C-alpha positions as CSV (number, residue, x, y, z in Angstrom):
1,X,100.9,93.2,178.1
2,X,97.5,94.8,178.5
3,X,95.9,91.5,177.3
4,X,97.9,89.5,179.8
5,X,97.0,91.9,182.6
6,X,93.3,91.6,181.7
7,X,93.3,87.8,181.9
8,X,95.4,87.7,185.1
9,X,93.0,90.1,186.9
10,X,90.6,87.3,187.7
11,X,91.4,84.2,189.8
12,X,88.8,81.7,188.7
13,X,87.7,83.3,185.5
14,X,91.1,83.9,184.0
15,X,91.3,80.7,182.0
16,X,87.7,80.9,181.0
17,X,88.3,84.4,179.6
18,X,91.5,83.3,177.9
19,X,89.6,80.4,176.2
20,X,86.8,82.8,175.3
21,X,89.2,85.3,173.7
22,X,91.0,82.6,171.9
23,X,87.9,81.3,170.4
24,X,86.9,84.9,169.5
25,X,90.2,85.5,167.7
26,X,90.0,82.2,165.8
27,X,86.6,83.1,164.5
28,X,87.3,86.7,163.7
29,X,87.7,88.3,160.3
30,X,91.1,89.9,161.3
31,X,92.6,86.4,162.0
32,X,91.2,85.4,158.6
33,X,93.3,88.2,157.1
34,X,96.4,87.0,159.0
35,X,95.8,83.3,157.8
36,X,95.3,84.6,154.3
37,X,98.5,86.6,154.5
38,X,100.5,83.4,155.4
39,X,98.8,81.4,152.6
40,X,99.6,84.1,150.1
41,X,103.2,84.4,151.3
42,X,104.0,80.9,149.9
43,X,101.5,80.9,147.0
44,X,103.7,82.5,144.4
45,X,105.7,79.5,143.2
46,X,104.7,80.2,139.7
47,X,106.9,83.3,139.7
48,X,110.0,81.2,140.7
49,X,110.1,79.3,137.4
50,X,113.3,81.2,136.4
51,X,115.2,79.6,139.4
52,X,114.4,75.9,138.6
53,X,113.9,76.1,134.9
54,X,117.5,75.5,134.1
55,X,117.4,72.2,136.1
56,X,114.4,71.1,134.0
57,X,116.1,72.1,130.8
58,X,119.3,70.3,131.5
59,X,117.9,67.3,133.3
60,X,115.4,66.5,130.6
61,X,117.3,67.9,127.5
62,X,114.8,70.4,126.4
63,X,115.2,73.3,124.0
64,X,114.0,76.8,124.7
65,X,110.7,76.3,122.8
66,X,109.9,73.3,124.9
67,X,110.9,75.0,128.1
68,X,108.6,78.0,127.1
69,X,105.8,75.5,126.3
70,X,106.2,74.3,130.0
71,X,106.1,77.9,131.1
72,X,102.9,78.5,129.1
73,X,101.3,75.5,130.8
74,X,102.5,76.9,134.1
75,X,100.9,80.3,133.3
76,X,97.8,78.5,132.1
77,X,97.4,76.6,135.3
78,X,98.3,79.6,137.5
79,X,95.7,81.9,135.9
80,X,92.7,79.8,134.7
81,X,90.9,79.5,138.0
82,X,87.3,79.4,136.7
83,X,86.8,75.9,138.2
84,X,88.0,77.2,141.6
85,X,85.7,80.2,141.3
86,X,82.7,78.1,140.5
87,X,83.6,75.6,143.3
88,X,83.7,78.6,145.7
89,X,80.2,79.6,144.7
90,X,78.8,76.3,145.9
91,X,81.1,75.1,148.7
92,X,82.8,76.8,151.8
93,X,86.3,78.2,151.4
94,X,88.0,75.2,153.2
95,X,86.9,72.8,150.4
96,X,88.5,75.1,147.8
97,X,91.7,75.3,149.8
98,X,91.8,71.5,150.3
99,X,91.5,70.8,146.6
100,X,94.4,73.3,146.1
101,X,96.6,71.4,148.7
102,X,96.2,68.1,146.9
103,X,96.9,69.6,143.5
104,X,99.9,71.5,144.6
105,X,101.6,68.6,146.2
106,X,100.9,66.2,143.4
107,X,102.0,68.5,140.6
108,X,105.3,69.7,141.9
109,X,106.1,66.5,143.6
110,X,105.9,64.7,140.2
111,X,108.1,67.3,138.6
112,X,110.7,66.8,141.4
113,X,110.7,63.1,140.9
114,X,111.2,63.6,137.1
115,X,114.0,66.2,137.5
116,X,115.9,64.1,140.1
117,X,115.7,60.9,138.0
118,X,113.6,59.0,140.5
119,X,111.1,58.1,137.8
120,X,111.7,57.4,134.1
121,X,111.8,60.5,131.9
122,X,108.2,61.7,131.3
123,X,106.8,62.7,128.0
124,X,106.6,66.5,127.4
125,X,102.8,66.4,127.6
126,X,103.1,64.7,131.1
127,X,105.4,67.5,132.3
128,X,103.0,70.1,130.9
129,X,100.3,68.4,132.8
130,X,102.2,68.2,136.1
131,X,103.2,71.9,136.0
132,X,99.7,72.9,135.0
133,X,98.2,71.0,137.9
134,X,100.8,72.3,140.4
135,X,100.3,75.9,139.2
136,X,96.5,75.6,139.1
137,X,96.6,75.1,142.8
138,X,97.6,78.7,143.2
139,X,94.1,79.7,141.9
140,X,92.5,77.6,144.6
141,X,94.7,79.3,147.3
142,X,93.9,82.7,145.9
143,X,90.1,82.1,145.6
144,X,89.8,80.3,148.9
145,X,91.7,82.9,150.9
146,X,91.5,86.2,149.0
147,X,87.8,86.2,148.0
148,X,86.5,85.8,151.6
149,X,88.7,88.7,152.7
150,X,87.3,91.0,150.0
151,X,83.8,90.1,151.0
152,X,84.7,90.7,154.7
153,X,86.0,94.2,153.9
154,X,84.1,95.4,150.8
155,X,84.8,99.2,151.5
156,X,88.6,98.5,151.8
157,X,88.9,96.1,148.8
158,X,91.8,98.0,147.4
159,X,93.8,97.7,150.5
160,X,92.8,94.0,150.9
161,X,93.8,93.2,147.4
162,X,97.0,95.2,147.6
163,X,98.1,93.7,150.8
164,X,97.3,90.0,150.1
165,X,98.4,90.1,146.5
166,X,101.5,91.8,147.7
167,X,102.4,88.8,149.8
168,X,102.0,86.6,146.7
169,X,104.6,88.9,145.0
170,X,106.9,88.7,148.0
171,X,106.6,85.0,148.2
172,X,109.4,84.3,145.8
173,X,111.9,86.0,148.0
174,X,110.4,84.4,151.0
175,X,110.6,80.8,149.6
176,X,114.1,81.5,148.4
177,X,115.3,82.4,151.9
178,X,113.6,79.4,153.4
179,X,114.9,77.1,150.7
180,X,118.6,78.1,151.5
181,X,118.0,77.6,155.2
182,X,116.5,74.2,154.7
183,X,118.3,72.7,151.6
184,X,121.4,74.9,151.1
185,X,122.4,75.2,147.5
186,X,120.7,72.1,146.1
187,X,118.5,73.8,143.5
188,X,116.6,70.7,142.6
189,X,115.3,70.6,146.2
190,X,113.6,73.9,145.6
191,X,110.9,72.0,143.6
192,X,110.4,69.8,146.5
193,X,110.0,72.7,148.9
194,X,107.4,74.3,146.5
195,X,105.6,70.9,146.6
196,X,105.1,70.6,150.4
197,X,105.4,74.1,151.9
198,X,102.3,75.8,150.3
199,X,100.3,72.7,150.8
200,X,101.2,72.5,154.5
201,X,100.4,76.2,155.2
202,X,97.0,76.0,153.4
203,X,96.2,72.7,155.3
204,X,96.8,74.3,158.7
205,X,94.3,77.1,158.1
206,X,91.7,75.2,156.3
207,X,88.9,75.8,158.8
208,X,90.1,79.4,159.6
209,X,89.3,81.0,156.3
210,X,85.6,82.0,156.3
211,X,83.2,84.8,155.5
212,X,82.4,86.8,158.7
213,X,79.4,89.1,158.5
214,X,80.1,92.1,160.5
215,X,79.6,95.9,160.2
216,X,82.5,98.0,159.1
217,X,84.7,99.5,161.8
218,X,85.7,103.1,161.8
219,X,89.4,102.3,162.3
220,X,89.4,99.5,159.7
221,X,91.8,101.3,157.3
222,X,94.2,102.1,160.2
223,X,94.6,98.4,161.0
224,X,95.3,97.7,157.3
225,X,98.0,100.4,157.4
226,X,99.6,98.7,160.4
227,X,99.7,95.4,158.6
228,X,101.1,97.2,155.7
229,X,104.0,98.6,157.8
230,X,104.8,95.2,159.0
231,X,104.9,93.8,155.5
232,X,107.0,96.8,154.3
233,X,109.5,95.9,157.1
234,X,109.6,92.3,155.8
235,X,110.1,93.5,152.2
236,X,112.9,95.9,153.5
237,X,114.6,93.1,155.3
238,X,114.5,90.8,152.3
239,X,115.9,93.6,150.1
240,X,118.8,94.1,152.5
241,X,119.4,90.4,152.5
242,X,119.4,90.2,148.8
243,X,122.0,93.0,148.5
244,X,124.3,91.4,151.1
245,X,123.9,87.9,149.7
246,X,124.9,89.3,146.3
247,X,128.1,90.6,147.7
248,X,128.9,88.1,150.5
249,X,128.4,84.3,150.3
250,X,126.3,83.0,153.1
251,X,127.0,79.9,155.0
252,X,124.3,77.4,155.9
253,X,124.1,78.7,159.5
254,X,123.7,82.3,158.2
255,X,120.9,81.3,155.9
256,X,119.2,79.6,158.9
257,X,119.6,82.7,160.9
258,X,118.1,85.0,158.1
259,X,115.3,82.5,157.5
260,X,114.4,82.5,161.1
261,X,114.0,86.3,161.1
262,X,111.8,86.0,157.9
263,X,109.6,83.5,159.8
264,X,109.4,85.9,162.8
265,X,108.4,88.8,160.6
266,X,105.7,86.7,158.9
267,X,104.1,86.0,162.3
268,X,104.5,89.6,163.6
269,X,101.0,90.7,162.2
270,X,99.6,88.3,164.7
271,X,100.3,90.9,167.4
272,X,98.2,93.5,165.5
273,X,95.4,90.9,165.2
274,X,95.5,90.2,168.9
275,X,95.3,93.9,169.7
276,X,92.4,94.7,167.4
277,X,90.4,91.6,168.4
278,X,91.0,92.2,172.0
279,X,89.5,95.6,171.7
280,X,86.4,94.2,169.9
281,X,86.2,91.3,172.4
282,X,86.0,93.8,175.4
283,X,83.2,95.7,173.5
284,X,81.4,92.4,173.1
285,X,81.7,91.6,176.8
286,X,80.5,95.1,177.7
287,X,77.5,94.9,175.6
288,X,76.6,91.4,177.0
289,X,77.1,92.2,180.6
290,X,76.2,95.9,180.9
291,X,73.6,96.4,183.6
292,X,72.1,99.3,181.7
293,X,68.9,97.9,180.2
294,X,69.1,100.3,177.3
295,X,72.6,99.0,176.4
296,X,71.8,95.5,175.1
297,X,72.3,93.2,172.3
298,X,69.9,93.9,169.5
299,X,68.8,91.1,167.4
300,X,65.0,91.6,166.9
301,X,65.2,94.2,164.2
302,X,67.5,92.1,162.1
303,X,66.8,88.6,162.8
304,X,63.1,88.8,163.2
305,X,61.9,91.7,161.1
306,X,58.4,93.1,161.5
307,X,55.9,90.9,159.6
308,X,54.4,93.9,157.8
309,X,57.7,94.3,155.9
310,X,57.5,90.8,154.7
311,X,54.3,91.3,152.7
312,X,54.9,90.7,149.0
313,X,52.6,92.6,146.7
314,X,51.9,90.5,143.6
315,X,51.2,92.0,140.3
316,X,47.7,91.3,138.9
317,X,49.3,90.0,135.8
318,X,52.3,88.0,137.0
319,X,55.0,87.6,134.3
320,X,57.4,84.8,134.0
321,X,60.8,86.1,134.9
322,X,63.4,86.3,132.2
323,X,65.8,83.4,132.0
324,X,69.5,84.1,132.6
325,X,70.2,83.9,128.9
326,X,67.5,86.6,128.0
327,X,69.2,88.9,130.5
328,X,72.7,88.4,129.2
329,X,72.6,91.6,127.1
330,X,70.6,93.5,129.6
331,X,73.2,94.2,132.3
332,X,72.4,96.3,135.4
333,X,74.1,99.6,136.2
334,X,77.8,99.5,136.8
335,X,78.5,98.7,140.4
336,X,75.4,96.4,140.7
337,X,75.7,92.6,140.8
338,X,76.2,91.3,137.3
339,X,75.6,87.6,136.5
340,X,78.6,85.6,135.2
341,X,77.2,85.7,131.6
342,X,76.4,89.4,131.8
343,X,79.9,90.3,132.9
344,X,81.4,87.8,130.4
345,X,79.7,89.4,127.4
346,X,80.0,93.1,128.5
347,X,82.1,95.6,126.6
348,X,83.8,96.6,129.8
349,X,85.0,93.1,130.5
350,X,86.2,92.7,126.8
351,X,88.3,95.9,126.9
352,X,89.8,94.9,130.3
353,X,90.5,91.4,128.9
354,X,92.4,92.7,125.9
355,X,94.5,95.1,128.0
356,X,95.3,92.2,130.3
357,X,96.3,89.9,127.5
358,X,98.8,92.5,126.0
359,X,100.0,94.1,129.3
360,X,100.3,91.2,131.8
361,X,101.3,88.8,129.0
362,X,104.4,91.0,128.3
363,X,105.6,91.4,131.8
364,X,104.9,87.7,132.6
365,X,107.0,86.7,129.5
366,X,109.9,88.9,130.9
367,X,109.6,87.3,134.3
368,X,109.5,83.7,133.0
369,X,112.6,84.3,130.8
370,X,114.6,86.3,133.3
371,X,117.0,83.5,134.0
372,X,117.6,82.8,130.3
373,X,118.0,86.5,129.6
374,X,120.6,86.8,132.2
375,X,122.5,83.7,130.9
376,X,122.4,85.1,127.3
377,X,123.8,88.5,128.5
378,X,126.6,86.9,130.5
379,X,125.4,87.7,134.0
380,X,126.8,85.3,136.8
381,X,124.5,82.8,138.5
382,X,124.3,84.7,141.7
383,X,123.2,87.9,139.8
384,X,120.5,85.9,138.1
385,X,119.2,84.8,141.5
386,X,119.3,88.5,142.5
387,X,117.2,89.4,139.5
388,X,114.5,86.9,140.5
389,X,114.5,88.1,144.1
390,X,114.3,91.7,142.9
391,X,111.3,90.9,140.8
392,X,109.7,89.3,143.8
393,X,110.4,92.3,146.1
394,X,109.3,94.9,143.5
395,X,106.3,92.7,142.5
396,X,105.2,93.0,146.1
397,X,105.7,96.7,146.2
398,X,103.8,97.2,143.0
399,X,100.9,95.4,144.4
400,X,100.7,97.2,147.8
401,X,101.4,100.6,146.2
402,X,98.8,100.2,143.6
403,X,96.3,98.7,146.0
404,X,96.6,101.3,148.8
405,X,97.4,104.3,146.5
406,X,94.5,103.6,144.2
407,X,92.2,103.3,147.2
408,X,93.3,106.6,148.6
409,X,93.1,108.4,145.2
410,X,89.7,107.0,144.5
411,X,88.1,107.9,147.9
412,X,89.7,111.4,148.2
413,X,90.0,112.6,144.6
414,X,87.8,110.2,142.6
415,X,90.8,109.2,140.6
416,X,89.7,106.2,138.5
417,X,91.5,102.9,138.9
418,X,91.5,102.2,135.1
419,X,93.6,105.4,134.6
420,X,96.1,104.3,137.0
421,X,96.3,101.0,135.1
422,X,97.1,102.9,131.9
423,X,100.1,104.6,133.7
424,X,101.4,101.3,134.9
425,X,101.2,99.8,131.4
426,X,103.1,102.8,130.0
427,X,105.9,102.4,132.6
428,X,106.3,98.7,131.8
429,X,107.2,99.6,128.2
430,X,110.4,101.2,129.7
431,X,111.4,97.9,131.3
432,X,110.9,96.0,128.0
433,X,113.0,98.4,126.1
434,X,115.8,98.1,128.6
435,X,115.9,94.3,128.0
436,X,115.6,94.7,124.2
437,X,118.7,97.0,123.9
438,X,120.7,95.1,126.5
439,X,122.5,98.2,128.1
440,X,125.2,96.9,130.4
441,X,123.8,96.3,133.9
442,X,120.4,97.4,132.8
443,X,118.9,94.2,133.7
444,X,119.0,95.2,137.4
445,X,116.8,98.2,136.6
446,X,114.6,96.2,134.2
447,X,114.0,93.6,136.9
448,X,112.8,96.4,139.3
449,X,110.5,98.0,136.7
450,X,109.0,94.7,135.3
451,X,108.4,93.4,138.9
452,X,106.7,96.6,140.0
453,X,104.5,96.9,136.9
454,X,103.5,93.2,136.9
455,X,102.6,93.4,140.5
456,X,100.8,96.7,140.2
457,X,98.5,95.5,137.5
458,X,96.8,92.7,139.4
459,X,95.2,94.6,142.4
460,X,93.9,97.2,139.9
461,X,92.5,94.6,137.5
462,X,90.8,92.7,140.3
463,X,89.5,95.8,142.1
464,X,88.0,97.1,138.8
465,X,86.3,93.9,138.2
466,X,84.7,94.0,141.7
467,X,83.7,97.6,141.4
468,X,82.1,97.4,137.9
469,X,80.5,93.9,138.1
470,X,79.7,93.6,141.9
471,X,80.7,91.1,144.6
472,X,77.9,88.5,144.3
473,X,79.8,86.3,141.8
474,X,83.2,87.7,142.5
475,X,84.9,84.4,143.1
476,X,84.2,83.4,139.5
477,X,84.7,86.8,137.9
478,X,88.0,87.2,139.8
479,X,89.3,84.1,138.1
480,X,87.7,85.0,134.8
481,X,89.9,88.1,134.7
482,X,93.0,86.0,135.2
483,X,92.3,83.8,132.1
484,X,93.7,86.6,129.9
485,X,97.2,86.3,131.4
486,X,98.1,82.8,129.9
487,X,96.6,83.8,126.6
488,X,99.0,86.7,126.4
489,X,101.8,84.6,127.7
490,X,101.3,81.9,125.1
491,X,101.4,84.4,122.2
492,X,104.3,86.4,123.5
493,X,106.3,83.8,125.3
494,X,105.9,80.6,123.2
495,X,105.0,81.9,119.8
496,X,107.2,85.0,119.8
497,X,110.0,84.8,122.4
498,X,110.7,81.1,122.4
499,X,110.6,80.9,118.6
500,X,112.9,83.9,118.0
501,X,115.4,82.6,120.7
502,X,115.6,79.2,119.1
503,X,116.0,80.7,115.7
504,X,118.9,82.9,116.9
505,X,120.5,80.0,118.7
506,X,120.4,77.7,115.7
507,X,121.9,80.5,113.6
508,X,124.8,80.8,116.1
509,X,125.3,77.0,116.0
510,X,125.4,76.9,112.3
511,X,127.9,79.8,112.3
512,X,130.2,77.6,114.3
513,X,129.8,74.7,111.9
514,X,127.9,72.6,114.5
515,X,124.7,70.5,114.1
516,X,122.2,70.1,116.9
517,X,121.8,66.6,118.2
518,X,118.6,65.1,119.4
519,X,117.8,66.0,123.0
520,X,120.5,68.7,123.1
521,X,119.4,71.9,124.6
522,X,119.7,75.2,122.6
523,X,121.7,78.0,124.1
524,X,121.9,81.5,122.7
525,X,124.3,84.2,123.7
526,X,124.3,87.9,123.1
527,X,121.8,90.8,123.1
528,X,120.3,89.7,119.8
529,X,118.7,86.6,121.4
530,X,115.9,88.7,122.9
531,X,116.0,92.0,121.1
532,X,113.3,91.5,118.5
533,X,111.1,89.6,120.8
534,X,111.0,92.5,123.4
535,X,110.5,95.2,120.8
536,X,107.4,93.2,119.8
537,X,106.3,92.9,123.4
538,X,106.8,96.7,123.9
539,X,104.4,97.3,120.9
540,X,101.9,94.9,122.5
541,X,102.1,96.7,125.8
542,X,101.6,100.1,124.2
543,X,98.5,98.8,122.5
544,X,97.3,97.7,126.0
545,X,97.8,101.3,127.1
546,X,95.6,102.6,124.3
547,X,93.0,99.9,125.0
548,X,92.8,100.8,128.7
549,X,92.1,104.4,127.8
550,X,88.8,103.2,126.3
551,X,87.9,101.8,129.7
552,X,88.8,105.1,131.4
553,X,86.5,106.9,129.0
554,X,83.6,104.4,129.4
555,X,83.7,104.5,133.2
556,X,84.6,108.1,134.0
557,X,81.1,108.9,135.2
558,X,80.8,105.8,137.3
559,X,84.1,106.7,139.2
560,X,83.0,110.2,139.7
561,X,80.1,108.9,141.9
562,X,80.1,107.2,145.2
563,X,80.9,103.6,144.3
564,X,80.7,102.3,147.9
565,X,77.4,103.9,148.7
566,X,75.4,100.7,148.8
567,X,77.8,99.1,151.3
568,X,77.4,102.0,153.7
569,X,73.7,101.8,153.3
570,X,73.9,98.1,154.1
571,X,75.9,98.9,157.3
572,X,73.2,101.3,158.5
573,X,70.5,98.8,157.9
574,X,72.4,95.9,159.5
575,X,74.8,97.6,161.9
576,X,75.5,94.4,164.0
577,X,77.9,91.5,164.1
578,X,77.0,87.9,164.9
579,X,78.2,86.4,168.2
580,X,77.4,83.2,170.0
581,X,74.8,85.0,172.1
582,X,73.3,87.4,169.7
583,X,74.1,90.2,167.4
584,X,76.5,92.8,168.6
585,X,76.4,96.4,167.2
586,X,79.9,97.6,166.5
587,X,80.0,100.9,164.5
588,X,81.4,103.8,166.6
589,X,80.9,101.8,169.8
590,X,83.7,102.2,172.3
591,X,84.2,101.0,175.8
592,X,83.3,104.3,177.4
593,X,80.7,105.2,179.9
594,X,77.8,102.7,179.6
595,X,75.3,105.4,179.5
596,X,76.9,107.5,176.9
597,X,75.9,105.4,174.0
598,X,72.6,103.7,173.2
599,X,72.4,101.1,170.5
600,X,68.7,100.8,170.0
601,X,68.1,101.5,166.3
């Protein structure tokens, strides 16, 4: 209302101001955050494999080992984003997003054609390729949208990672509601929705996602909290929906109504963006039009520095700089910008990599097999859908809680993020044990714990990488950290869980005097199907806890210091934001009396 009154106050200049404000919003970093939130809200299709895996298994006649092989290639594609990271180093974010759009639609659309029988039955390697390509598009969406936001808000990276990765975790529940609203109960159409919806959202915001160079605002964290509250409201609404839908069967009309509310809540953060950017826009106008000659746009000190400071003193004996390979084992101090090779061969990265293989690999295996676990334990179909949605909700909560809480604990109490990662890994052991022993109705609690812990690990891992190795090559290092996940998933999901499940299923078939026919899927029932596998996963996760303690010890002095010091120093040196007419100083500038604040530095 305040915005509307501001624009309606002028007769001739109202539309001009409206266009100016609209352009200001579209080019702003807060609108970039909003666009990234929408992209992330539909970028978690890899976590929905449990909902459509049964259709793939039945339509194509796969056994559990083959299905888990598909799951591995899904995880491989969804986590190996080094190519997207390297592409982001040399191209603008919209190019990265566009590649992701093409890959997402192609991969999942080909799977949909195969499952619905619209094409001849593909070979297993072709299905592995399709799902790997489709899932790999997620890394392009993550890199193209998330990395610019982290660089736009370097001193709030925990909050940024928690919020945006939280929407990825929430995306499973969001897409499920939209799927029922659009396609009803046709589960095969879920694959089609996954093919076109994420691609469409990323395509709409191709030119919006960008790196905006601007000084940090004093109320930055407050704005992130407001966005967090809206996302918590969305998560709460989805949780209520899941509980109601588990007890009452929704009609198509009711699904359309609930889906409409979900869409409304997804766009609600736009009001926060408008409010924040309207405030900044008024400051910009004041600085550009204020009659006080001392209150002006300052560009000279930044854009055209004193030539004296540009003098370069050459050494009398110039030495040829070391090549990148000679510096691989001479890394800078923690917190400075590592090269890609320096980070790759550092002990800190190795320790974090091993912890991720064992920790994330275990929780990812549990999520991928959740549908099959529910079937083996005799849960009804609607309960299995509830498990997947619960994982999605608590995946989101784990991400936002670990992101925001670790940021608060770090800035106020110097509580290191690696130690919080250790506690999360320890908690996930409880969820694995609940699955292993198959206590009646325990799968509900296991879904909550596994979802929370899986989500909580990612913001911590990615924030640790950015803090230890710097932001210069973060797009590549961010994706490098994700490579560990499919390695752990292959070991624990394909080689352990899938093998032991099929072994138990064949044993049960032989006990009934039956012989498996070619192309017949293997089905195991009972708690023994997954008991041994999840006891092994629990042991792996506990090893991850012990390994993460090594990182805690190695980085304890680093986290005791001021890890954001260099960003505050950069703000003081370059305390301006670029505009169409010059650079506008923003820190602590408020639309008060013009004479009360001078911006000459």
